[in-house]
C-alpha positions in Angstrom: 3.0 4.2 4.5 1.2 6.8 2.4 1.4 10.5 3.4 -2.1 11.6 2.7 -1.8 15.4 2.4 1.7 15.3 4.1 4.6 16.4 1.9 8.0 16.0 3.5 9.5 18.8 1.5 7.0 21.3 2.9 8.7 21.9 6.3 12.3 21.8 5.0 13.2 19.8 8.1 15.6 16.9 8.3 14.3 13.4 7.5 11.8 12.4 10.2 12.3 9.2 12.2 10.3 6.3 10.8 7.1 6.0 12.9 4.8 3.0 11.9 1.2 4.0 11.6 -1.3 2.4 14.0 1.4 0.1 15.3 -0.3 -0.9 18.5 -3.6 -1.6 16.9 -2.0 -3.7 14.1 -0.1 -5.8 16.7 -3.2 -6.3 18.7 -5.4 -7.4 15.8 -2.7 -9.9 14.5 -1.7 -11.3 17.9 -4.4 -14.0 18.3 -3.4 -15.5 15.0 0.3 -15.5 15.6 0.6 -16.9 19.1 1.2 -20.6 18.1 4.8 -21.7 17.5 5.6 -21.9 13.8 3.2 -19.2 12.8 4.1 -17.5 9.5 3.4 -13.8 8.9 3.6 -11.9 5.5 4.4 -8.3 5.7 3.3 -7.5 2.1 4.9 -4.0 2.2 7.7 -4.3 4.6 9.0 -0.8 4.0 11.4 0.2 6.8 10.3 -2.8 8.9 8.7 -1.0 11.8 5.5 -3.2 11.9 7.5 -6.3 11.3 10.0 -5.6 14.1 7.2 -5.1 16.6 5.5 -8.4 15.6 8.7 -10.4 15.7 9.4 -9.1 19.2 5.9 -9.9 20.4 6.1 -13.5 19.0 9.5 -15.2 19.5 8.4 -18.3 17.5 7.1 -16.2 14.5 8.6 -16.5 11.0 8.2 -13.4 8.9 8.2 -12.9 5.2 8.7 -9.4 4.1 7.9 -8.2 0.5 8.8 -4.9 -1.0 9.3 -3.7 -4.5 11.9 -1.0 -3.4 15.4 -2.4 -3.0 16.4 0.7 -0.9 13.5 0.0 1.6 14.5 -3.8 1.7 18.1 -2.9 2.6 16.9 -0.6 5.4 14.5 -3.4 6.6 17.3 -5.9 6.4 19.5 -3.8 8.7 16.6 -3.2 11.1 15.6 -6.9 11.3 19.0 -8.5 11.2 19.0 -9.5 14.8 16.1 -11.9 14.1 18.3 -14.1 12.0 16.7 -16.8 9.9 13.2 -16.0 11.3 13.1 -13.3 8.6 13.0 -13.7 4.8 12.9 -10.6 2.6 12.0 -10.7 -1.0 12.3 -8.1 -3.6 8.9 -8.2 -5.4 5.5 -6.6 -5.8 2.9 -7.9 -3.3 0.7 -9.4 -6.1 3.3 -12.0 -6.5 2.7 -13.3 -2.9 1.4 -16.8 -4.1 4.5 -17.2 -6.1 6.7 -16.3 -3.2 5.0 -18.7 -0.9 5.3 -21.5 -3.5 9.0 -20.9 -3.8 9.8 -20.8 -0.1 10.3 -24.0 1.8 8.7 -24.1 5.2 11.2 -23.4 7.9 10.3 -26.6 9.7 11.1 -28.6 6.6 14.2 -27.0 5.4 15.2 -28.2 2.1 11.9 -29.8 1.4 10.6 -29.4 -2.1 7.4 -27.7 -0.9 6.2 -24.2 -0.5 4.3 -22.6 2.3 0.6 -23.5 1.8 -0.9 -21.3 4.5 0.0 -18.3 6.5 -1.4 -17.1 9.9 -1.1 -13.3 9.2 -0.9 -10.7 6.4 -0.3 -7.0 6.7 -0.6 -4.5 3.9 0.6 -0.9 4.6 -0.3 0.7 1.3 0.9 3.8 -0.6 4.3 5.5 -0.4 6.7 4.5 2.2 8.5 6.9 4.6 11.7 6.3 2.7 10.3 7.1 -0.6 8.7 10.3 0.5 11.7 11.5 2.4 14.2 10.9 -0.5 13.6 14.1 -2.6 15.3 12.6 -5.5 12.7 10.0 -5.9 10.2 12.6 -7.2 7.2 11.8 -5.0 7.2 15.2 -3.2 5.6 18.1 -5.0 7.2 20.9 -3.1 10.8 20.0 -4.1 12.4 19.9 -7.5 13.4 16.4 -8.5 13.5 14.1 -11.5 9.9 13.2 -12.5 10.2 9.5 -11.6 7.8 8.2 -8.9 8.7 4.5 -9.4 8.6 2.5 -6.2 11.0 0.2 -7.9 13.5 2.6 -9.6 15.0 -0.4 -11.5 12.2 -1.1 -13.8 9.1 0.3 -15.6 8.0 3.6 -16.9 8.5 6.9 -15.0 6.1 9.6 -14.3 7.9 11.6 -17.0 7.1 8.9 -19.5 3.5 9.1 -18.6 3.3 12.9 -18.8 5.2 13.1 -22.1 3.8 10.2 -24.1 0.2 9.4 -23.0 -2.6 10.6 -25.2 -4.5 13.6 -23.8 -7.6 11.4 -23.2 -5.7 8.9 -21.2 -4.1 11.6 -19.1 -7.5 13.1 -18.4 -8.9 9.7 -17.3 -5.9 9.1 -15.0 -6.2 12.4 -13.3 -10.0 12.0 -12.8 -10.0 8.4 -11.8 -6.9 8.2 -9.7 -6.6 11.7 -8.5 -10.2 12.7 -8.4 -9.1 15.9 -10.0 -12.0 18.2 -11.0 -9.8 20.2 -13.4 -8.2 17.4 -15.2 -9.0 18.7 -18.6 -7.5 22.1 -17.9 -4.4 20.6 -16.5 -3.9 18.1 -19.4 -4.5 20.8 -22.0 -1.6 22.8 -20.5 0.6 19.7 -20.3 0.0 18.8 -23.9 0.9 22.3 -25.0 4.0 22.5 -22.8 5.4 19.1 -23.7 5.4 20.1 -27.3 7.8 22.9 -26.5 9.9 20.8 -24.1 9.3 17.4 -22.5 8.7 17.4 -18.8 11.6 16.1 -16.7 11.2 17.8 -13.3 8.6 17.7 -10.6 8.8 21.4 -10.0 7.9 22.3 -13.5 4.8 20.0 -13.4 3.7 21.2 -10.0 4.0 24.9 -11.2 1.9 24.0 -14.2 -0.8 22.4 -12.2 -0.9 25.3 -9.7 -1.5 27.8 -12.6 -4.0 25.6 -14.3 -6.3 25.5 -11.3 -8.5 28.5 -10.6 -7.1 30.9 -8.0 -10.2 30.5 -5.8 -9.7 26.8 -5.6 -6.0 27.1 -4.9 -6.7 28.9 -1.6 -8.1 25.8 0.1 -7.4 22.1 0.2 -3.6 22.0 0.4 -1.1 21.9 -2.4 -3.1 21.9 -5.7 -0.6 19.5 -7.3 -1.3 16.7 -4.7 -4.1 15.1 -6.7 -2.1 15.1 -10.0 0.9 13.6 -8.3 -1.2 11.0 -6.6 -2.8 10.0 -9.9 0.6 9.7 -11.7 2.1 7.7 -8.9 -0.8 5.2 -9.0 -0.5 4.9 -12.8 3.3 4.5 -12.7 3.3 1.8 -10.1 -0.1 0.1 -11.1 -1.0 0.4 -7.5 -4.8 -0.3 -7.8 -4.2 -3.2 -10.3 -1.6 -4.8 -8.1 -3.9 -4.4 -5.0 -6.9 -5.9 -6.8 -4.8 -9.0 -7.7 -3.0 -9.2 -4.3 -6.0 -9.0 -1.9 -7.8 -12.2 -3.0 -4.5 -14.0 -3.4 -3.5 -13.1 0.2 -6.9 -14.1 1.6 -6.6 -17.4 -0.2 -3.2 -18.0 1.5 -4.7 -17.4 5.0 -5.2 -20.5 7.2 -8.5 -20.8 9.1 -8.0 -18.5 12.1 -5.5 -16.4 10.2 -5.9 -12.6 10.1 -5.3 -9.8 7.6 -4.9 -6.2 8.4 -4.8 -3.5 5.7 -3.9 0.2 6.1 -5.2 2.4 3.2 -4.5 6.1 2.9 -6.7 7.2 -0.1 -10.3 6.4 -0.9 -9.7 4.3 -4.0 -7.6 1.8 -2.2 -9.9 1.7 0.9 -12.9 1.2 -1.3 -11.2 -1.8 -3.1 -10.4 -3.3 0.4 -13.9 -2.7 1.7 -15.4 -4.4 -1.4 -13.1 -7.4 -1.2 -13.7 -8.0 2.5 -17.5 -7.5 2.0 -17.6 -10.2 -0.6 -15.8 -12.6 1.7 -18.1 -11.9 4.7 -21.3 -12.3 2.7 -23.5 -15.3 2.3 -23.3 -16.3 -1.4 -26.6 -18.3 -1.5 -29.8 -16.7 -2.9 -31.7 -14.8 -0.1 -34.9 -17.0 -0.5 -33.2 -20.3 0.4 -34.6 -21.7 3.7 -31.3 -23.3 4.7 -28.0 -21.8 3.7 -25.6 -24.6 2.6 -22.2 -24.8 4.2 -20.5 -24.0 0.8 -22.3 -20.6 0.8 -21.5 -19.5 4.3 -19.1 -16.6 4.7 -15.4 -17.4 4.8 -14.3 -14.2 6.5 -15.3 -12.4 9.6 -14.9 -8.6 10.0 -12.7 -7.6 13.0 -13.4 -3.9 12.6 -16.6 -2.1 12.4 -16.1 0.1 9.3 -12.7 1.7 8.8 -10.7 2.7 11.9 -8.7 5.9 12.0 -5.8 7.2 14.0 -6.4 9.1 17.2 -5.9 12.8 17.4 -2.8 12.3 19.5 -1.2 9.9 16.9 -1.9 12.3 14.1 -0.3 15.2 16.1 2.8 13.0 16.7 2.8 11.6 13.2 1.2 13.5 10.4 1.4 10.6 8.1 -1.4 8.9 10.1 -3.9 11.6 9.2 -5.6 9.8 6.3 -5.2 6.2 7.4 -8.1 3.8 7.2 -7.6 0.4 8.9 -9.7 -2.7 8.1 -9.2 -6.2 9.3 -10.6 -9.7 8.8 -10.2 -13.2 10.1 -10.6 -16.3 7.9 -13.2 -18.6 9.5 -13.8 -21.3 6.9 -12.0 -23.0 4.1 -13.6 -22.7 0.7 -15.1 -26.0 -0.6 -13.2 -27.5 -3.5 
């Protein structure tokens, strides 16, 4: 989903066709878990539905549950997937509510039963900003076009980026830019923000991007792409609680996997990928003390890594789809139930 360093406004071209990132690899990794009739797959970030469509076509007996916090994305996915009928259930929600969604949905094989879905065979997370969000200039995610300073993935609720910029204490803004944007010049940027917002509150992306550009030393501006990208990333993460939601969602999704079920995660920035790596590592590790002569069953790993490190897109895919440039794919299989 995420653009990495890609900014759709930079080229001035028409909206690009939606191209799912690492599509063939995602399908191949999930295939073994979805081959049985009645398999259930959760696309936790359904977006425009590209990955979901490919999985539904590959597995005629698959039931797919698609989650997204963006109503506009869900509408597009609904149109794209309408030919699959009741095999598809789309839910407007943030992915950290996955356990609640499963609890509320009756299993398709027991229609009307007062039971939820206890286990699923596949989960896919395609993190970051969706193609639709990037390509809609008015959403305020792109730093090269002027737009309302919004950045909400769900425009119907929550604080905007303007709220953050105009109301957060200087210390909190510095922390956000450093932690979420890895911005070396956070203090300089925030100092100018605080001075400028006293004159007039920020409401547009262009004004903020221009301020950031002038706050960063000229020598630094000459390399590394648009100087505003780190600040915009940091604000977007804060506005949408992206890391907090992911930290809650990953263990919940792993707990929902059946034995033999698989999870694939596409991350586009190091903070997300680090969180995914840490969560997967915990599940693939032996939890017993290292000096035990025999490792009890309860301490055995519950996950198996399906990828060695993080996989990236090929040069050819990046050339065809710039949004794949920063992707990092990791995948695991559940191999054991956790002892009660």
